[in-house]
Backbone bond lengths (Angstrom), bond angles and torsions (degrees), N, CA, C in turn:
res aa  C-N    CA-C-N  psi(-1)  N-CA   C-N-CA  omega(-1)  CA-C   N-CA-C  phi
1 X - - - 1.446 - - 1.522 111.48 -
2 X 1.290 116.62 138.37 1.487 121.44 -176.50 1.526 110.95 -71.16
3 X 1.257 116.08 139.20 1.541 121.92 -176.66 1.505 106.90 -73.11
4 X 1.306 114.95 128.22 1.488 120.23 171.12 1.498 111.89 -63.02
5 X 1.305 117.91 123.63 1.499 119.46 -174.86 1.539 112.85 -83.79
6 X 1.333 116.45 150.84 1.443 118.46 168.15 1.466 112.39 -56.89
7 X 1.388 116.10 148.10 1.439 118.35 171.03 1.549 104.73 -78.91
8 X 1.365 114.29 113.32 1.482 120.13 -172.17 1.552 110.80 -61.73
9 X 1.352 115.69 -35.54 1.453 117.90 -178.65 1.508 112.81 -67.23
10 X 1.356 118.67 -37.64 1.411 124.55 -178.26 1.606 106.21 -69.83
11 X 1.337 118.55 -44.28 1.448 120.65 -179.18 1.537 111.83 -63.16
12 X 1.357 112.00 -40.28 1.500 116.99 -178.42 1.528 110.95 -63.42
13 X 1.365 115.12 -39.68 1.458 120.03 -177.88 1.581 108.92 -69.76
14 X 1.294 114.26 -39.55 1.442 124.69 179.48 1.570 109.05 -55.02
15 X 1.329 114.59 -52.43 1.484 121.16 -176.95 1.507 109.54 -72.21
16 X 1.308 122.01 -30.68 1.384 121.32 178.74 1.503 111.44 -66.64
17 X 1.311 118.14 -39.89 1.503 119.70 174.58 1.451 111.20 -67.21
18 X 1.264 122.11 -45.41 1.471 126.96 177.88 1.534 109.57 -55.59
19 X 1.351 116.57 -57.22 1.453 123.25 178.98 1.554 113.04 -54.71
20 X 1.319 117.51 -49.07 1.418 123.99 -178.63 1.531 111.20 -59.80
21 X 1.316 117.56 -48.05 1.465 121.48 -174.86 1.560 108.51 -70.33
22 X 1.346 117.47 -30.97 1.474 118.08 173.14 1.524 114.51 -70.53
23 X 1.312 114.82 -35.98 1.461 118.78 176.56 1.516 113.11 -67.12
24 X 1.329 114.68 -33.37 1.493 118.14 178.77 1.552 110.17 -64.41
25 X 1.334 117.39 -34.64 1.442 121.13 178.07 1.536 110.97 -67.43
26 X 1.353 115.10 -45.00 1.471 120.42 -179.94 1.490 111.71 -61.64
27 X 1.333 117.29 -28.68 1.461 120.68 -178.19 1.496 113.12 -90.30
28 X 1.349 115.98 -6.42 1.455 120.32 -177.88 1.568 109.70 -67.53
29 X 1.345 120.08 144.49 1.435 121.06 -176.20 1.502 109.79 -69.46
30 X 1.313 122.15 -22.71 1.447 122.66 -178.27 1.583 111.64 -97.38
31 X 1.279 115.71 10.91 1.536 118.26 179.89 1.529 109.11 -62.30
32 X 1.326 112.95 136.95 1.479 118.05 178.61 1.551 108.09 -120.13
33 X 1.286 115.28 138.77 1.502 121.09 -179.35 1.541 109.72 -73.50
34 X 1.339 116.40 -32.39 1.437 120.76 -174.37 1.522 116.04 -105.32
35 X 1.312 114.85 -12.97 1.500 118.69 -175.85 1.455 114.92 -103.19
36 X 1.350 118.56 -179.85 1.439 125.62 179.50 1.512 109.62 -82.88
37 X 1.348 119.56 121.73 1.422 121.66 -176.44 1.536 112.50 -108.31
38 X 1.288 115.12 15.69 1.478 114.76 -174.41 1.533 114.05 -64.08
39 X 1.340 113.80 -31.02 1.487 117.96 177.95 1.543 113.31 -65.94
40 X 1.336 116.69 -16.40 1.490 119.55 -178.01 1.570 107.79 -84.66
41 X 1.248 118.71 -15.11 1.475 118.91 -178.74 1.522 112.51 -68.70
42 X 1.309 115.12 144.65 1.459 122.21 175.37 1.579 108.10 -70.01
43 X 1.339 118.97 164.56 1.486 119.48 174.52 1.569 113.16 -50.69
44 X 1.383 111.51 -39.49 1.528 115.64 177.86 1.516 106.45 -66.36
45 X 1.212 119.42 -45.59 1.519 126.46 -176.85 1.586 111.56 -57.09
46 X 1.350 113.98 -47.97 1.450 119.68 -178.75 1.524 108.91 -63.79
47 X 1.364 114.96 -42.90 1.469 117.58 178.38 1.527 111.10 -62.66
48 X 1.265 116.38 -49.08 1.543 122.05 -179.93 1.482 111.84 -57.66
49 X 1.382 115.94 -37.88 1.437 121.19 -172.33 1.572 107.11 -70.34
50 X 1.340 118.47 -41.16 1.433 120.95 178.53 1.538 112.25 -65.84
51 X 1.277 115.76 -44.57 1.500 118.41 178.52 1.515 112.35 -65.58
52 X 1.313 113.31 -40.20 1.510 114.94 179.01 1.523 114.11 -67.16
53 X 1.328 117.15 -28.03 1.469 120.91 177.26 1.542 108.69 -61.83
54 X 1.349 114.58 -45.82 1.497 116.66 -177.41 1.591 109.47 -72.93
55 X 1.300 115.65 -33.81 1.490 119.51 174.85 1.543 109.42 -54.06
56 X 1.295 114.17 -50.44 1.516 117.72 -177.60 1.500 112.16 -60.10
57 X 1.284 118.74 -35.93 1.441 123.53 178.10 1.513 111.56 -67.70
58 X 1.300 116.40 -40.97 1.526 118.68 174.86 1.539 111.19 -64.63
59 X 1.320 114.99 -41.20 1.498 118.47 174.95 1.514 113.19 -60.01
60 X 1.367 116.47 -40.27 1.424 118.84 179.13 1.560 111.75 -68.41
61 X 1.287 118.79 -37.36 1.450 122.92 179.33 1.554 107.76 -64.10
62 X 1.290 116.38 -45.19 1.458 123.04 176.41 1.530 109.07 -50.07
63 X 1.308 115.64 -54.19 1.501 122.78 179.01 1.508 112.60 -62.93
64 X 1.272 120.01 -39.43 1.479 123.84 176.08 1.476 111.17 -58.73
65 X 1.385 117.01 -47.33 1.444 119.12 -179.06 1.532 113.00 -61.88
66 X 1.315 119.18 -36.02 1.400 120.95 177.01 1.570 111.23 -70.34
67 X 1.309 117.43 -29.72 1.440 120.77 -179.88 1.551 111.00 -65.40
68 X 1.407 115.48 -32.00 1.444 122.31 -178.18 1.524 106.19 -58.78
69 X 1.302 119.14 -42.29 1.536 124.58 -178.74 1.541 107.29 -57.15
70 X 1.361 113.51 -46.75 1.499 119.39 -178.07 1.533 109.97 -60.70
71 X 1.366 116.90 -49.58 1.367 120.80 179.36 1.528 116.60 -57.78
72 X 1.341 113.93 -35.87 1.479 117.73 -177.41 1.498 113.70 -79.93
73 X 1.314 119.11 -14.59 1.477 119.89 -174.03 1.549 111.62 -65.67
74 X 1.299 116.90 -28.04 1.455 121.82 178.03 1.523 113.63 -146.89
75 X 1.292 112.33 154.27 1.489 119.39 178.12 1.485 109.29 -100.01
76 X 1.387 120.02 91.09 1.406 123.19 -173.17 1.536 113.03 -78.63
77 X 1.242 118.56 158.28 1.518 124.54 174.82 1.518 109.94 52.28
78 X 1.386 114.18 45.40 1.470 119.63 -176.25 1.475 114.22 -50.43
79 X 1.357 114.48 -48.39 1.470 120.06 -177.87 1.515 112.65 -61.07
80 X 1.387 116.06 -44.78 1.391 121.01 -179.63 1.566 111.43 -64.03
81 X 1.338 115.20 -45.82 1.509 119.09 177.64 1.501 110.41 -60.04
82 X 1.333 118.34 -48.19 1.448 117.51 -173.54 1.530 110.37 -68.58
83 X 1.321 120.10 -33.29 1.472 122.98 171.51 1.513 114.43 -59.13
84 X 1.322 112.58 -24.17 1.488 116.87 176.18 1.535 111.85 -106.15
85 X 1.300 115.97 28.17 1.488 121.30 174.48 1.502 114.38 63.87
86 X 1.324 118.47 26.45 1.483 119.20 177.97 1.589 104.88 -110.24
87 X 1.312 115.00 116.13 1.493 120.95 -178.75 1.513 106.62 -90.14
88 X 1.386 113.21 170.38 1.472 119.54 172.99 1.516 109.42 -57.60
89 X 1.305 117.07 -40.72 1.476 121.02 -177.25 1.558 109.48 -66.11
90 X 1.331 116.83 -37.35 1.475 118.53 176.66 1.457 109.68 -63.24
91 X 1.348 117.28 -39.10 1.489 121.76 -177.02 1.559 109.03 -67.31
92 X 1.242 118.19 -38.62 1.468 120.94 179.14 1.488 113.39 -70.90
93 X 1.371 115.75 -38.37 1.419 124.41 179.12 1.559 108.93 -66.10
94 X 1.273 119.70 -44.97 1.426 124.91 178.62 1.492 114.09 -54.94
95 X 1.378 112.75 -49.27 1.514 117.43 -179.05 1.492 113.85 -74.52
96 X 1.332 117.08 -26.42 1.430 120.75 170.95 1.503 110.83 -62.55
97 X 1.361 115.26 -47.15 1.421 120.16 179.13 1.531 112.42 -60.32
98 X 1.332 116.51 -37.89 1.476 120.43 177.76 1.534 109.45 -64.09
99 X 1.336 117.24 -35.98 1.490 122.22 178.77 1.505 109.38 -66.03
100 X 1.336 117.71 -38.42 1.490 122.21 178.28 1.505 108.98 -64.10
101 X 1.256 117.76 -45.91 1.500 123.37 -177.67 1.426 113.85 -66.65
102 X 1.435 116.98 -45.24 1.492 120.54 -178.76 1.526 109.17 -67.73
103 X 1.299 119.18 -35.29 1.516 121.81 179.38 1.558 109.26 -64.20
104 X 1.338 115.63 -38.80 1.498 118.02 179.04 1.511 109.13 -72.03
105 X 1.360 118.48 -37.93 1.479 120.65 -179.82 1.519 109.58 -62.85
106 X 1.322 118.80 -37.66 1.500 121.39 173.60 1.470 113.07 -54.40
107 X 1.301 116.82 -46.63 1.466 119.02 174.61 1.498 113.91 -55.04
108 X 1.289 116.58 -45.91 1.482 121.61 -179.50 1.533 109.43 -63.35
109 X 1.367 118.79 -37.96 1.437 122.84 -174.99 1.576 106.60 -71.44
110 X 1.329 118.44 -37.25 1.458 120.31 175.50 1.552 109.23 -56.00
111 X 1.307 117.40 -43.14 1.451 120.60 -177.97 1.531 110.01 -66.22
112 X 1.372 115.58 -45.41 1.453 118.31 179.43 1.541 113.39 -64.31
113 X 1.298 116.42 -37.76 1.477 120.66 177.98 1.551 109.72 -61.29
114 X 1.359 113.03 -44.20 1.494 116.94 179.07 1.555 112.20 -64.09
115 X 1.339 113.43 -38.02 1.425 119.27 178.26 1.540 111.95 -62.79
116 X 1.326 117.34 -38.96 1.434 120.65 -178.07 1.555 111.72 -78.62
117 X 1.304 115.39 -40.12 1.473 119.27 -179.89 1.501 111.82 -64.32
118 X 1.330 115.73 -44.42 1.467 119.90 -175.83 1.594 110.76 -89.24
119 X 1.323 113.51 3.31 1.543 118.59 177.68 1.486 113.66 53.52
120 X 1.296 117.48 47.94 1.399 124.85 -174.75 1.580 111.05 -78.72
121 X 1.314 115.94 -26.65 1.467 121.40 173.56 1.500 116.53 82.45
122 X 1.297 119.29 12.39 1.522 122.97 178.41 1.578 106.54 -75.93
123 X 1.379 112.13 142.40 1.422 117.31 168.57 1.487 109.90 -70.41
124 X 1.356 118.92 162.64 1.467 119.85 175.89 1.477 113.61 -51.32
125 X 1.296 117.91 -42.11 1.540 124.31 -177.80 1.479 108.30 -64.49
126 X 1.317 119.94 -40.16 1.458 124.67 -174.13 1.504 114.67 -92.90
127 X 1.369 115.39 3.29 1.439 118.64 -179.36 1.574 109.59 -86.79
128 X 1.319 113.90 72.22 1.491 121.14 -177.77 1.470 110.68 -104.91
129 X 1.308 115.77 169.97 1.427 123.46 -177.75 1.531 110.02 -62.77
130 X 1.332 116.02 -43.25 1.434 121.17 179.34 1.499 113.20 -60.98
131 X 1.328 118.29 -43.03 1.403 124.83 178.65 1.570 111.76 -66.93
132 X 1.260 114.03 -41.94 1.513 118.90 177.68 1.548 109.52 -60.53
133 X 1.345 115.80 -40.39 1.482 117.90 -177.08 1.511 110.78 -73.56
134 X 1.309 118.73 -11.40 1.473 119.33 -179.57 1.589 108.83 -80.92
135 X 1.353 115.87 -14.17 1.441 118.04 -175.92 1.517 110.87 -89.35
136 X 1.346 115.77 124.78 1.394 120.73 178.05 1.569 112.23 -63.29
137 X 1.309 115.92 -27.11 1.460 120.71 -179.39 1.559 115.29 -65.14
138 X 1.309 115.28 -29.16 1.483 117.77 -174.33 1.546 115.65 -121.35
139 X 1.345 119.61 -16.96 1.402 120.48 -169.76 1.538 114.48 -60.33
140 X 1.318 116.75 -25.67 1.472 120.34 179.41 1.491 111.49 -109.17
141 X 1.385 118.13 9.15 1.437 121.62 -175.36 1.548 112.05 -78.02
142 X 1.292 116.31 160.63 1.502 122.93 176.07 1.562 108.70 -67.17
143 X 1.307 117.06 -28.86 1.441 121.49 179.85 1.533 109.91 -61.29
144 X 1.319 114.66 -42.92 1.453 119.94 -178.29 1.586 108.49 -72.89
145 X 1.279 117.25 -34.67 1.462 120.00 179.55 1.534 110.11 -62.74
146 X 1.375 115.39 -40.01 1.487 119.47 179.98 1.533 108.39 -64.97
147 X 1.280 118.00 -43.93 1.502 121.96 178.19 1.535 110.61 -59.82
148 X 1.307 114.23 -43.92 1.453 119.37 179.57 1.538 112.66 -60.24
149 X 1.384 115.33 -48.32 1.452 119.43 -179.32 1.503 112.54 -69.28
150 X 1.370 116.20 -31.79 1.454 121.79 177.11 1.527 108.04 -61.33
151 X 1.379 118.27 -45.30 1.429 123.70 -177.35 1.527 109.97 -64.21
152 X 1.355 114.88 -39.86 1.510 116.64 -179.30 1.562 109.25 -69.65
153 X 1.345 120.08 -38.35 1.424 123.65 -178.75 1.531 110.77 -66.60
154 X 1.291 117.64 -39.52 1.480 123.40 -171.05 1.621 108.72 -105.50
155 X 1.337 117.04 16.76 1.460 117.44 -173.31 1.522 110.60 -65.62
156 X 1.265 120.00 -35.16 1.518 120.90 179.46 1.534 109.70 -69.90
157 X 1.294 118.02 -30.69 1.462 123.04 177.96 1.550 107.91 -73.46
158 X 1.281 116.85 -47.69 1.477 121.02 179.92 1.521 108.87 -59.47
159 X 1.369 119.19 -45.77 1.495 121.86 176.59 1.526 110.80 -57.25
160 X 1.329 117.40 -40.82 1.503 122.88 179.01 1.486 108.26 -64.17
161 X 1.292 118.27 -39.71 1.470 120.32 -177.08 1.493 108.37 -72.41
162 X 1.347 122.93 -37.05 1.439 123.52 178.65 1.463 113.01 -66.84
163 X 1.366 117.91 -36.14 1.470 121.58 176.10 1.532 110.20 -66.87
164 X 1.337 115.14 -38.46 1.398 119.36 -176.76 1.539 113.03 -73.39
165 X 1.353 113.98 -37.85 1.470 118.49 -179.37 1.562 111.93 -75.86
166 X 1.308 117.76 -45.62 1.445 123.34 -171.99 1.515 114.87 -90.70
167 X 1.320 116.32 -23.76 1.442 118.43 -178.36 1.529 116.95 -130.24
168 X 1.368 112.68 3.10 1.507 119.40 174.11 1.550 110.63 68.13
169 X 1.373 117.21 25.09 1.456 119.85 -176.85 1.523 110.82 -102.69
170 X 1.385 114.13 131.52 1.444 121.20 174.60 1.534 108.88 -123.78
171 X 1.337 112.65 101.17 1.491 118.54 -173.31 1.524 109.55 -85.07
172 X 1.297 119.69 119.66 1.458 123.06 179.17 1.578 108.89 -163.81
173 X 1.263 115.49 92.63 1.536 118.03 -176.58 1.518 112.87 -60.49
174 X 1.327 115.30 -36.75 1.512 121.43 -178.51 1.513 108.41 -63.10
175 X 1.304 115.05 -44.03 1.479 119.39 -178.95 1.554 107.93 -64.79
176 X 1.278 116.89 -45.77 1.479 121.84 179.61 1.500 110.99 -56.10
177 X 1.333 116.39 -43.87 1.499 119.38 -179.15 1.501 114.32 -62.87
178 X 1.355 113.64 -32.37 1.459 119.02 179.83 1.521 111.66 -80.42
179 X 1.293 114.52 -37.62 1.511 123.63 -173.36 1.546 112.31 -58.58
180 X 1.325 116.01 -44.41 1.427 120.46 -175.35 1.563 113.10 -58.08
181 X 1.390 117.41 -57.63 1.452 117.94 178.58 1.484 112.70 -65.09
182 X 1.359 118.68 -29.94 1.483 119.98 178.95 1.575 110.39 -65.19
183 X 1.356 114.89 -40.10 1.462 118.03 175.32 1.476 112.34 -61.72
184 X 1.287 118.49 -39.61 1.489 123.82 179.27 1.522 110.32 -58.05
185 X 1.357 114.79 -50.31 1.432 121.31 179.54 1.524 112.33 -61.84
186 X 1.327 114.31 -39.73 1.476 120.80 -176.41 1.511 108.63 -68.19
187 X 1.342 118.51 -46.92 1.401 121.96 -179.09 1.538 117.18 -67.34
188 X 1.360 110.57 -31.19 1.482 116.58 177.88 1.505 112.02 -67.49
189 X 1.372 114.61 -36.82 1.472 120.82 176.35 1.553 111.48 -72.99
190 X 1.332 114.50 -39.44 1.481 117.73 -177.13 1.547 110.00 -67.02
191 X 1.389 115.75 -43.91 1.483 117.78 -177.43 1.526 114.84 -99.83
192 X 1.364 114.11 10.82 1.472 119.05 177.10 1.557 110.76 56.18
193 X 1.338 116.60 48.82 1.468 125.34 178.86 1.496 110.31 -97.63
194 X 1.292 115.52 147.40 1.524 123.83 176.32 1.465 108.03 -81.94
195 X 1.272 120.34 124.65 1.482 123.71 178.07 1.566 108.59 -81.12
196 X 1.324 113.25 145.75 1.473 119.52 175.61 1.534 109.05 -63.17
197 X 1.329 117.37 140.39 1.447 119.35 -176.15 1.517 110.14 -70.08
198 X 1.378 116.98 -33.74 1.415 121.45 -179.77 1.549 108.80 -59.97
199 X 1.376 115.96 -44.71 1.463 119.28 -179.93 1.498 110.11 -65.47
200 X 1.365 123.28 -42.18 1.397 126.28 177.88 1.557 111.51 -55.65
201 X 1.316 116.54 -40.50 1.462 120.73 179.57 1.518 112.36 -74.44
202 X 1.308 114.46 -34.80 1.478 119.99 179.47 1.475 110.59 -72.35
203 X 1.353 119.16 -40.28 1.518 123.40 178.09 1.509 110.26 -135.44
204 X 1.293 115.05 78.11 1.481 116.37 174.48 1.518 112.67 -65.53
205 X 1.327 117.94 153.62 1.414 121.37 -172.25 1.497 113.89 -58.90
206 X 1.351 118.09 -37.51 1.449 122.42 179.10 1.462 112.51 -62.41
207 X 1.348 117.16 -35.75 1.501 121.95 178.21 1.528 109.39 -70.36
208 X 1.372 115.12 -40.16 1.465 116.24 176.24 1.545 111.82 -58.26
209 X 1.354 115.18 -47.29 1.433 119.92 -178.93 1.523 110.73 -60.83
210 X 1.346 117.73 -38.88 1.454 123.20 176.74 1.489 109.23 -60.98
211 X 1.309 120.78 -42.63 1.445 125.16 179.89 1.504 113.15 -64.38
212 X 1.290 117.41 -38.22 1.464 124.10 178.90 1.572 106.57 -65.53
213 X 1.291 114.73 -49.11 1.491 117.84 -178.34 1.543 109.98 -63.75
214 X 1.258 121.25 -40.19 1.461 125.66 177.48 1.580 109.59 -62.91
215 X 1.326 115.81 -44.54 1.454 121.74 -179.61 1.522 110.82 -63.01
216 X 1.331 116.51 -42.40 1.428 122.10 176.25 1.517 111.61 -60.07
217 X 1.254 118.15 -45.82 1.493 123.80 177.52 1.475 111.32 -62.58
218 X 1.292 119.36 -37.57 1.497 121.56 -177.99 1.592 107.38 -72.32
219 X 1.344 116.98 -41.49 1.461 119.51 173.45 1.460 113.77 -60.59
220 X 1.350 118.44 -39.93 1.411 124.39 178.03 1.506 111.76 -62.05
221 X 1.293 116.56 -47.19 1.477 121.57 179.36 1.532 111.12 -66.08
222 X 1.356 118.29 -36.54 1.449 122.56 175.92 1.552 109.94 -60.75
223 X 1.290 117.89 -49.69 1.428 123.68 -176.50 1.512 110.45 -70.50
224 X 1.341 118.46 -36.76 1.438 118.48 179.10 1.583 109.58 -66.24
225 X 1.278 118.23 -36.59 1.416 123.84 -179.32 1.550 108.89 -67.05
226 X 1.344 115.12 -42.19 1.420 120.74 175.10 1.503 113.64 -63.51
227 X 1.289 119.07 -40.17 1.474 122.15 176.65 1.440 113.57 -64.97
228 X 1.361 118.28 -39.66 1.500 120.22 178.01 1.486 109.08 -62.11
229 X 1.383 118.26 -41.57 1.472 119.37 -178.83 1.501 108.56 -68.98
230 X 1.316 119.27 -41.46 1.449 119.52 179.48 1.513 112.99 -62.16
231 X 1.277 118.10 -39.46 1.461 122.83 177.00 1.564 112.33 -63.76
232 X 1.307 114.90 -36.71 1.499 117.11 177.42 1.565 109.53 -68.58
233 X 1.364 112.77 -37.94 1.569 113.70 178.00 1.476 110.38 -66.36
234 X 1.305 118.70 -41.60 1.449 121.29 177.71 1.463 114.15 -56.13
235 X 1.345 115.71 -48.38 1.477 121.75 -178.41 1.530 110.17 -64.56
236 X 1.346 115.86 -45.71 1.478 117.68 178.01 1.387 115.41 -65.27
237 X 1.369 118.67 -37.79 1.434 125.10 178.52 1.544 109.00 -61.05
238 X 1.283 116.10 -45.29 1.516 120.52 178.59 1.499 110.47 -63.48
239 X 1.288 115.51 -46.36 1.486 118.73 -176.31 1.569 111.90 -63.14
240 X 1.252 120.13 -26.68 1.503 121.21 179.00 1.541 112.86 -98.44
241 X 1.352 116.73 -16.74 1.462 117.35 -179.61 1.517 114.90 -99.88
242 X 1.285 118.17 -32.21 1.457 121.78 178.83 1.504 113.44 -59.38
243 X 1.358 123.48 -38.32 1.465 120.33 175.08 1.547 113.51 -53.08
244 X 1.329 114.71 -37.46 1.519 117.23 176.86 1.486 111.17 -63.63
245 X 1.376 115.37 -42.30 1.470 118.49 178.91 1.502 110.17 -61.56
246 X 1.339 116.40 -49.40 1.481 122.11 -176.37 1.554 109.44 -55.24
247 X 1.344 117.63 -43.98 1.464 121.96 -177.26 1.526 111.39 -65.17
248 X 1.336 114.02 -42.47 1.493 119.57 -180.00 1.487 112.49 -70.60
249 X 1.359 116.98 -39.04 1.419 120.47 -179.95 1.551 111.39 -64.62
250 X 1.320 114.51 -42.11 1.503 119.16 -178.68 1.508 108.33 -65.06
251 X 1.366 120.08 -34.07 1.433 121.41 -177.44 1.504 111.54 -71.58
252 X 1.325 115.02 -14.20 1.533 118.20 -179.56 1.536 112.67 -95.32
253 X 1.342 115.12 -1.36 1.461 117.77 -176.39 1.502 113.25 -69.96
């Protein structure tokens, strides 16, 4: 699916406001190189600064999600990792968990961005879906619709993240199927044990290595698909939310 592009005109106007208000502070006679200059910002500048802070976090999450694909493409420093009891499966599991967590963080940042743009005044802790929906200003907005659809699209990933975070559970039957024979091979080598011939024929080492490689490619495809969807949501979310920011920022000039 083709990635929805940012509306260039909206992004240009957004950065023009941010840059102009930052320049106003630097030119202020009370500007300090080492101190906090937030109080020198105009009402428009304070508003733009808060919104821009969340925007940067969303941009960072987008980049982090793409980095996971790069990490998963190969298992670097294999000898070093295995000497430290980190298997290829551990490596894949770790980066899959990062994907779960970053996907959930993006949902939270969408809520925080909406909170700042619409000036709802909720603290980070209280910026919940239920509280957002109490606000007449946003409950019927396109911003809320994007958040709602993002949650529905990523619901299975968010549930996996919640299980992982709160109960230490990582559900993956394919990983489990590979892990058992892999542990048998690892322990037989570690303790110099003779493997059963039936087991060797049932799961030869080359087949196990093939299964690991296939599993890695499946995880990579899954995460790449998720990243493409997340990027489309980010772009569409910005396209429907930035106009509200621009209108409010101009009213503060």
